[in-house]
C-alpha positions as CSV (number, residue, x, y, z in Angstrom):
1,M,-90.4,-36.7,208.3
2,K,-91.5,-33.3,209.6
3,L,-88.8,-31.4,211.5
4,K,-89.1,-28.3,213.8
5,Y,-86.1,-26.0,213.4
6,L,-85.0,-23.9,216.3
7,S,-85.8,-20.3,215.6
8,F,-85.6,-17.0,217.5
9,S,-89.3,-17.1,218.4
10,Y,-89.0,-20.8,219.4
11,R,-86.0,-20.0,221.6
12,L,-87.9,-17.3,223.5
13,F,-90.7,-19.8,224.2
14,L,-88.3,-22.4,225.6
15,T,-86.3,-20.1,228.0
16,K,-86.9,-18.6,231.3
17,I,-85.5,-15.2,232.6
18,Y,-81.7,-15.3,233.0
19,S,-81.4,-18.4,230.9
20,T,-80.1,-18.6,227.4
21,I,-80.3,-21.0,224.4
22,K,-78.0,-20.1,221.6
23,T,-77.4,-21.4,218.1
24,K,-74.7,-20.4,215.7
25,R,-77.3,-20.4,212.9
26,F,-80.9,-21.5,212.8
27,D,-80.1,-25.0,211.5
28,T,-80.4,-27.0,214.7
29,A,-83.1,-29.6,214.0
30,L,-85.5,-30.9,216.7
31,E,-87.9,-33.7,216.0
32,S,-91.3,-33.6,217.7
33,K,-91.6,-34.1,221.4
34,V,-88.1,-32.9,222.2
35,S,-87.9,-30.9,225.5
36,I,-85.3,-28.1,225.8
37,V,-85.3,-26.5,229.3
38,T,-83.1,-23.8,230.8
39,L,-83.6,-22.5,234.4
40,G,-81.8,-20.0,236.6
41,D,-78.5,-18.8,235.3
42,S,-78.0,-21.8,233.0
43,S,-77.5,-22.0,229.3
44,I,-77.5,-24.3,226.3
45,E,-75.5,-23.6,223.2
46,F,-75.8,-25.5,219.9
47,G,-73.1,-25.6,217.2
48,L,-73.9,-25.9,213.5
49,R,-76.2,-28.6,212.3
50,C,-77.1,-30.4,215.5
51,Y,-79.9,-32.9,215.3
52,I,-82.0,-34.2,218.2
53,R,-84.5,-37.0,217.7
54,R,-87.9,-37.4,219.3
55,F,-88.6,-37.9,223.0
56,S,-85.2,-36.5,224.0
57,N,-84.8,-34.2,226.9
58,V,-82.0,-31.5,227.3
59,E,-82.1,-29.6,230.6
60,S,-79.8,-27.0,232.2
61,H,-80.4,-25.9,235.8
62,D,-78.8,-23.5,238.3
63,T,-75.6,-22.3,236.7
64,G,-75.2,-25.4,234.4
65,K,-74.0,-24.9,230.9
66,I,-74.5,-27.5,228.1
67,T,-72.4,-26.9,224.9
68,F,-72.9,-28.9,221.7
69,G,-70.2,-28.8,219.0
70,N,-71.0,-28.9,215.3
71,R,-72.8,-31.8,213.7
72,V,-73.8,-33.5,216.9
73,F,-76.5,-36.2,216.6
74,I,-78.6,-37.2,219.6
75,N,-80.8,-40.3,219.0
76,Q,-84.3,-40.7,220.4
77,N,-85.2,-40.9,224.1
78,C,-81.9,-39.4,225.4
79,N,-81.6,-37.4,228.7
80,I,-78.9,-34.7,229.0
81,V,-79.2,-32.8,232.3
82,S,-76.7,-30.3,233.7
83,R,-76.3,-28.4,237.0
84,Y,-72.5,-27.9,236.6
85,G,-71.4,-28.3,232.9
86,I,-71.6,-30.7,230.0
87,S,-69.5,-30.2,226.8
88,I,-70.1,-32.4,223.7
89,G,-67.5,-32.0,220.9
90,D,-67.9,-31.8,217.2
91,E,-69.1,-34.9,215.2
92,C,-70.4,-36.8,218.2
93,Q,-73.0,-39.5,217.8
94,I,-75.1,-40.5,220.8
95,G,-77.3,-43.6,220.5
96,P,-80.8,-44.1,221.8
97,N,-81.7,-44.2,225.5
98,V,-78.4,-42.6,226.6
99,S,-78.5,-40.6,229.9
100,I,-75.8,-37.9,230.7
101,Y,-76.0,-36.4,234.2
102,D,-73.3,-34.2,235.7
103,H,-74.7,-34.4,239.2
104,N,-76.1,-36.6,241.9
105,H,-78.5,-36.1,244.8
106,G,-76.9,-35.5,248.2
107,H,-77.6,-38.5,250.5
108,V,-75.3,-38.2,253.5
109,S,-77.7,-37.6,256.3
110,D,-81.1,-38.9,257.5
111,E,-82.8,-35.8,256.0
112,A,-85.1,-36.4,253.0
113,I,-82.9,-36.8,249.9
114,S,-84.9,-34.2,248.1
115,S,-83.8,-31.5,250.7
116,Q,-80.0,-32.4,250.5
117,G,-79.3,-30.6,247.3
118,Y,-76.9,-31.8,244.6
119,Y,-73.2,-32.5,244.1
120,G,-71.3,-33.2,240.9
121,S,-68.7,-32.1,238.4
122,R,-68.3,-31.2,234.7
123,I,-68.5,-33.8,231.9
124,V,-66.4,-33.4,228.8
125,I,-67.0,-35.5,225.7
126,G,-64.4,-35.0,223.0
127,K,-64.7,-34.7,219.3
128,N,-65.9,-37.6,217.1
129,V,-67.1,-39.8,220.0
130,W,-69.7,-42.5,219.5
131,I,-71.8,-43.4,222.6
132,G,-73.8,-46.6,222.0
133,A,-77.4,-47.3,223.1
134,N,-78.5,-47.4,226.7
135,C,-75.3,-45.9,228.2
136,F,-75.1,-43.8,231.4
137,I,-72.4,-41.0,231.6
138,G,-72.1,-39.6,235.1
139,A,-70.4,-36.7,236.9
140,G,-66.7,-36.1,236.3
141,V,-66.3,-38.2,233.2
142,I,-63.9,-37.1,230.5
143,I,-64.0,-39.0,227.2
144,G,-61.1,-38.4,224.8
145,D,-61.5,-37.6,221.1
146,G,-62.3,-40.5,218.7
147,S,-63.4,-42.9,221.4
148,V,-66.3,-45.4,221.2
149,I,-68.4,-46.2,224.3
150,G,-70.1,-49.6,223.8
151,A,-73.8,-50.1,224.4
152,N,-75.0,-50.5,228.0
153,T,-71.8,-49.1,229.5
154,V,-71.9,-47.1,232.8
155,L,-69.2,-44.5,233.2
156,I,-68.8,-42.6,236.5
157,K,-65.8,-40.5,237.5
158,R,-63.5,-41.9,234.7
159,N,-61.1,-40.4,232.3
160,I,-61.2,-42.3,229.0
161,P,-58.1,-41.8,226.8
162,K,-58.5,-40.6,223.2
163,N,-59.1,-43.3,220.6
164,S,-60.3,-45.9,223.1
165,I,-63.0,-48.5,222.9
166,V,-64.8,-49.0,226.2
167,Y,-67.4,-51.6,227.0
168,N,-68.9,-53.2,230.1
169,K,-69.6,-56.8,230.7
170,S,-69.2,-57.5,234.4
171,K,-66.3,-55.0,234.7
172,L,-65.3,-52.0,232.6
173,I,-62.9,-52.8,229.8
174,I,-60.8,-50.0,228.2
175,K,-58.7,-50.7,225.1
176,S,-57.1,-48.6,222.5
177,K,-58.6,-48.8,219.1
178,N,-55.4,-50.4,217.7
179,E,-55.4,-53.0,220.5
180,A,-59.1,-53.8,220.0
181,C,-58.6,-54.3,216.2
182,N,-55.8,-56.9,216.8
183,I,-58.1,-59.2,218.7
C-alpha cells in the first residue's frame, strides 16, 4: 500500500490564506484521494501518528477548528466537517462511512435554505472512543472517554457518559460498559 505523508510543501498546497493545517511531526498518513480543506479563519490540527484512509473528507470552514489527538484512525469514506469546532481525542477509532458535522443549515423562513446560513455547536469526542460504521454525529454531541458507538447510530445534541456503549435500533439505547457486559 502506498501512503502519502503530510509534509510542509503538501500543507501549503492544501491551505488557503488565513487557514492552517498543523501536525506535531510529519507522520500523519493520508491514503490516496483524501481531501483536506481549510477555508477562512479555520484550522485543522493533527496529533502524532494519525491515519486517514482513502476517499475521506476533512473540511474546516469559517472559524471552525478540527483537532485530532494522537493515534487517531479514520476509516475510508468518512466526512468530518466543521464550522464551529470538532475535537477528537487520543486513540479514537472511526469506522467507515461515518459523518461528523457540527452544524446544520438554517431553515426557519421561506427564503432559500442556501441563503439562511448555518447554526450549530462544538462536538467533543473523548479519548479511546470507537465509532462504528455508518454513524452520524451531529452538532452539540459530547462523547465521554472509552465509549463505543455502535454501527448505524445517529447522535444529535446528546451527552454520552464515559465508558458507555450506545446503539440504535428504533430508539437510542445507552448502557454502561459494565451493564452491557452483564446481559
